[in-house]
C-alpha positions as CSV (number, residue, x, y, z in Angstrom):
1,X,90.8,79.4,91.9
2,X,90.3,77.4,88.6
3,X,93.0,75.0,88.6
4,X,91.8,73.3,85.5
5,X,91.5,76.5,83.4
6,X,94.9,77.9,84.6
7,X,96.5,74.2,83.9
8,X,95.1,74.6,80.1
9,X,95.7,78.5,79.6
10,X,98.6,79.8,77.6
11,X,101.2,80.5,80.1
12,X,101.6,83.9,78.2
13,X,97.8,84.9,79.2
14,X,98.6,83.6,82.7
15,X,101.3,85.8,83.6
16,X,99.0,88.8,82.4
17,X,96.9,88.0,85.3
18,X,99.4,86.7,87.6
19,X,102.8,88.1,86.6
20,X,104.4,86.4,89.8
21,X,103.4,82.6,88.2
22,X,106.8,82.4,86.4
23,X,108.9,83.0,89.7
24,X,107.5,79.4,90.6
25,X,109.4,78.0,87.6
26,X,112.2,80.0,88.0
27,X,112.6,79.4,91.7
28,X,112.9,75.6,90.8
29,X,115.6,76.4,88.0
30,X,113.4,76.0,85.1
31,X,112.8,78.0,82.3
32,X,109.5,79.8,82.2
33,X,106.9,78.0,79.9
34,X,105.7,79.0,76.5
35,X,102.9,76.7,76.4
36,X,100.3,75.9,79.0
37,X,101.4,74.5,82.2
38,X,99.7,71.2,81.4
39,X,101.6,70.8,77.8
40,X,105.0,72.2,79.8
41,X,104.4,69.0,82.3
42,X,103.6,66.7,79.7
43,X,106.8,67.3,77.7
44,X,109.3,66.9,80.6
45,X,111.7,64.2,80.2
46,X,112.6,61.7,82.6
47,X,115.8,63.5,83.1
48,X,114.4,66.6,83.7
49,X,112.0,64.9,86.4
50,X,114.7,62.8,87.9
51,X,116.5,66.2,88.4
52,X,113.9,67.6,90.0
53,X,113.2,65.2,92.2
54,X,109.4,65.7,92.2
55,X,106.4,63.6,90.9
56,X,104.1,65.5,88.3
57,X,101.4,65.7,90.4
58,X,103.3,67.0,93.6
59,X,105.0,69.5,91.3
60,X,101.6,70.9,90.1
61,X,100.2,70.6,93.7
62,X,103.0,72.9,94.9
63,X,102.6,75.0,92.1
64,X,98.7,75.8,92.7
65,X,100.0,75.9,96.5
66,X,102.0,78.9,95.5
67,X,99.6,81.0,93.1
68,X,97.2,80.6,96.1
69,X,99.4,81.9,98.7
70,X,101.0,84.8,96.8
71,X,97.5,85.8,95.2
72,X,96.2,86.0,99.0
73,X,99.0,88.2,100.0
74,X,98.9,90.4,97.4
75,X,95.0,90.9,97.2
76,X,94.1,90.5,100.9
77,X,94.2,94.2,102.1
78,X,92.6,95.8,99.1
79,X,89.3,95.4,100.4
80,X,89.5,97.8,103.4
81,X,86.9,100.6,102.5
82,X,86.5,102.0,106.0
83,X,88.5,102.4,109.3
84,X,86.6,102.9,112.5
85,X,88.2,104.4,115.5
86,X,86.8,104.1,118.7
87,X,87.6,106.1,121.9
88,X,89.2,104.7,124.8
89,X,90.9,107.0,127.8
90,X,92.8,110.0,128.1
91,X,96.1,110.2,130.4
92,X,93.6,111.2,133.2
93,X,91.5,108.4,133.0
94,X,88.8,110.1,131.5
95,X,86.8,108.7,128.3
96,X,87.1,110.1,125.1
97,X,83.5,109.2,124.0
98,X,84.0,109.3,120.2
99,X,83.4,107.1,117.2
100,X,84.9,107.9,114.0
101,X,84.4,106.0,110.5
102,X,87.0,107.1,107.9
103,X,86.5,106.2,104.1
104,X,88.9,105.2,101.9
105,X,90.3,108.5,100.1
106,X,90.0,110.7,103.1
107,X,92.4,112.5,104.8
108,X,92.4,112.7,108.5
109,X,94.7,115.2,110.5
110,X,96.0,114.8,114.1
111,X,96.8,118.0,115.8
112,X,97.8,118.8,119.1
113,X,100.9,120.2,121.2
114,X,104.4,118.0,121.3
115,X,103.7,115.4,123.8
116,X,99.9,115.4,123.5
117,X,99.6,111.9,122.4
118,X,99.4,112.1,118.4
119,X,102.1,109.4,118.1
120,X,100.2,107.0,120.5
121,X,97.1,107.7,118.1
122,X,98.8,106.5,115.2
123,X,100.3,103.5,117.0
124,X,97.0,102.2,118.2
125,X,96.1,102.4,114.4
126,X,99.4,100.7,113.4
127,X,98.7,97.9,115.5
128,X,94.8,97.8,115.4
129,X,94.2,98.2,118.9
130,X,91.3,96.4,120.4
131,X,91.2,97.7,123.6
132,X,94.4,96.2,124.7
133,X,96.7,99.6,124.6
134,X,97.2,101.9,127.3
135,X,94.5,104.4,125.7
136,X,92.0,101.5,125.4
137,X,91.1,102.3,121.9
138,X,89.5,100.1,119.3
139,X,90.1,100.1,115.9
140,X,87.8,98.1,113.2
141,X,88.0,97.5,109.6
142,X,84.5,97.5,107.3
143,X,82.8,97.7,110.5
144,X,84.2,94.7,112.2
145,X,87.1,93.6,114.7
146,X,90.4,93.3,112.6
147,X,91.8,89.9,111.2
148,X,94.2,88.6,113.6
149,X,96.9,88.3,110.7
150,X,96.6,91.9,110.6
151,X,97.5,92.4,113.9
152,X,100.3,90.1,114.8
153,X,101.6,89.2,111.1
154,X,104.3,91.7,110.0
155,X,103.7,90.7,106.0
156,X,99.8,91.0,106.4
157,X,99.8,94.4,108.0
158,X,97.4,96.6,105.9
159,X,99.0,99.8,107.3
160,X,102.1,101.6,105.7
161,X,103.8,104.2,107.8
162,X,106.2,107.0,106.8
163,X,107.9,108.2,110.0
164,X,109.9,111.7,110.5
165,X,113.3,109.9,110.3
166,X,114.1,107.8,107.1
167,X,117.6,106.3,107.1
168,X,118.7,103.7,104.6
169,X,121.5,101.4,105.0
170,X,121.3,99.2,101.8
171,X,123.8,100.2,99.3
172,X,121.6,100.7,96.3
173,X,120.8,103.2,94.1
174,X,117.2,104.6,93.9
175,X,116.2,102.5,91.0
176,X,117.8,99.4,92.2
177,X,115.9,100.1,95.6
178,X,112.4,100.4,93.8
179,X,112.8,97.9,91.5
180,X,113.3,95.1,94.3
181,X,110.0,96.8,95.9
182,X,108.1,96.1,92.6
183,X,109.5,92.8,92.0
184,X,108.5,91.4,95.5
185,X,105.2,92.7,94.9
186,X,105.0,90.8,91.7
187,X,103.8,93.7,89.5
188,X,103.5,93.9,85.9
189,X,106.0,95.8,83.8
190,X,108.3,96.5,86.9
191,X,111.1,98.9,85.2
192,X,108.1,101.0,83.9
193,X,106.5,101.4,87.5
194,X,110.1,102.4,88.6
195,X,110.6,105.1,86.1
196,X,107.1,106.5,87.3
197,X,108.1,106.5,90.9
198,X,111.2,108.1,90.5
199,X,109.6,110.8,88.7
200,X,106.8,111.3,91.0
201,X,109.4,111.4,93.7
202,X,111.2,114.3,91.7
203,X,107.9,116.3,91.5
204,X,107.7,116.5,95.2
205,X,111.1,116.7,96.3
206,X,112.4,120.0,96.7
207,X,115.8,119.3,95.1
208,X,115.6,116.7,92.3
209,X,117.8,113.5,92.0
210,X,118.1,110.7,89.6
211,X,117.6,107.2,89.8
212,X,121.2,106.5,89.7
213,X,121.7,108.1,93.1
214,X,122.4,106.1,95.7
215,X,119.6,105.9,98.5
216,X,122.4,106.4,101.3
217,X,123.1,109.9,99.8
218,X,119.5,111.2,99.5
219,X,118.5,114.0,101.6
220,X,115.5,113.9,104.1
221,X,113.3,115.5,101.9
222,X,114.4,113.3,98.9
223,X,114.1,110.2,100.7
224,X,110.5,110.9,102.0
225,X,109.2,112.0,98.4
226,X,111.0,108.4,97.2
227,X,108.9,106.8,99.7
228,X,105.7,108.7,99.5
229,X,105.7,107.8,95.8
230,X,106.7,104.2,96.4
231,X,104.0,103.8,99.0
232,X,101.3,105.3,96.5
233,X,102.3,103.1,93.6
234,X,103.7,99.8,94.8
235,X,102.2,99.5,98.7
236,X,99.1,97.1,98.7
237,X,98.5,98.9,102.2
238,X,95.4,100.7,102.2
239,X,96.0,102.7,104.9
240,X,98.7,105.3,105.4
241,X,100.1,106.6,108.7
242,X,102.3,110.0,108.0
243,X,104.0,111.6,111.0
244,X,104.9,115.3,110.4
245,X,105.3,115.6,106.9
246,X,105.7,119.1,107.0
247,X,109.7,118.6,108.4
248,X,110.7,116.7,105.1
249,X,111.3,119.4,102.5
250,X,108.6,118.1,100.0
251,X,105.5,119.6,98.3
252,X,102.8,118.8,100.6
253,X,99.8,119.1,98.6
254,X,101.1,117.0,95.7
255,X,102.2,114.2,98.4
256,X,98.7,114.0,99.9
257,X,97.2,114.1,96.2
258,X,99.1,111.5,95.3
259,X,98.1,109.2,98.0
260,X,94.4,110.1,98.0
261,X,94.2,109.6,94.2
262,X,95.2,105.9,95.1
263,X,92.1,105.6,97.4
264,X,93.9,105.1,100.4
265,X,92.8,106.2,103.9
266,X,95.5,108.6,105.3
267,X,96.1,109.9,109.0
268,X,98.8,112.5,109.3
269,X,99.8,114.0,112.6
270,X,100.9,117.8,112.0
271,X,101.5,121.0,113.4
272,X,101.2,122.8,110.0
273,X,97.8,124.9,109.4
274,X,98.2,124.2,105.7
275,X,98.1,120.6,105.9
276,X,95.6,120.6,108.9
277,X,93.2,122.4,106.6
278,X,93.9,119.9,103.8
279,X,92.6,117.2,105.6
280,X,88.7,116.4,105.7
281,X,88.6,116.1,109.7
282,X,91.0,117.3,111.9
283,X,91.3,115.4,115.8
284,X,93.0,117.5,118.6
285,X,94.7,115.7,121.1
286,X,94.7,117.0,124.7
287,X,96.1,114.9,127.5
288,X,96.7,111.7,125.7
289,X,93.1,111.5,124.4
290,X,90.9,113.2,121.6
291,X,89.5,116.1,122.9
292,X,87.8,117.2,119.9
293,X,86.7,116.4,116.1
294,X,86.6,119.2,113.9
295,X,85.2,119.1,110.1
296,X,87.2,121.3,107.6
297,X,84.5,124.1,106.9
298,X,84.2,126.0,103.7
299,X,85.4,129.1,105.0
300,X,88.7,127.1,106.1
301,X,88.8,126.2,102.5
302,X,89.0,129.7,101.3
303,X,91.5,130.6,104.0
304,X,93.7,127.4,102.8
305,X,93.9,129.0,99.6
306,X,95.4,132.2,100.9
307,X,97.7,130.1,102.9
308,X,99.0,128.3,100.1
309,X,99.3,131.3,98.1
310,X,101.9,132.9,101.1
311,X,103.6,129.1,101.3
312,X,104.2,129.3,97.5
313,X,105.9,132.7,98.1
314,X,107.8,131.8,100.8
315,X,109.3,128.5,98.9
316,X,110.2,130.8,96.2
317,X,112.2,133.1,98.2
318,X,113.8,130.1,100.3
319,X,115.0,128.8,96.7
320,X,116.3,132.2,95.9
321,X,118.1,132.3,99.2
322,X,119.5,128.8,98.2
323,X,120.8,129.8,95.0
324,X,122.6,132.8,96.4
325,X,120.3,135.7,95.1
326,X,120.2,139.0,97.0
327,X,116.5,139.7,98.6
328,X,116.4,143.6,97.9
329,X,113.2,142.8,96.1
330,X,110.6,140.3,97.2
């Protein structure tokens, strides 16, 4: 960080590069500068300095420390381009004997019977396992052991997880909820970003909602749609773990396209053949271990098109039932 450059740059230009810079001044009860930081400090009166209770040099040092800390927080997870899973053991103590490298933009599906260990694999990835979980699996980021802060510091974890149950307890509207997240991420034009997220969420949800809808009133499908759109556009986490999206009542293809379009690594446990074939590969879980890795073939892609047409027809019929149609002709 070039401190001298930041010191003399017009603050409007600095805000364009670092939207969070203004938060430091507001936290001190000060107006956001319209001039450079140096000019701002030079023009402070003795009374203002006395009210602040801090010398100019210390104020500047705190300002630069703030910029470095927040900049590090917002950028550190953006460098992840690959995740590697090295096999451990299954429930019988047998070796899994595999290593899988997953690139940004790939979708990996995890399939297997209920209770087979799909959620355990997601948990190993979330916690960046280093042979210290029951499965003895190991996770590498960009080919190396994960940073300790990624493992043990919640605010630095590069993983976002969408679970089966989404329960909100805050008395906020959908718009207010997303805006708080946007502002905590120091994004530019938070209001614009919020409206995009609400719009995209409605493209995913089976039943539409608006930004004034309380989050506690959202259905399960609407909640999941909102969180998927929020994760795609606001989350800095480059790794997304999804548990059984098929139960959410949302447009699954659009949801995955949205996440992959943001160059995230997506791992998803599912029982749905359509979702399974949307993935680049699928891991078959048996007895708590990865028993097989299947790469989606060209023939399966062709079958996927037929399955999607069938699914589209079923969705149309479900909507007709919801609206009270008589299904004498389908």
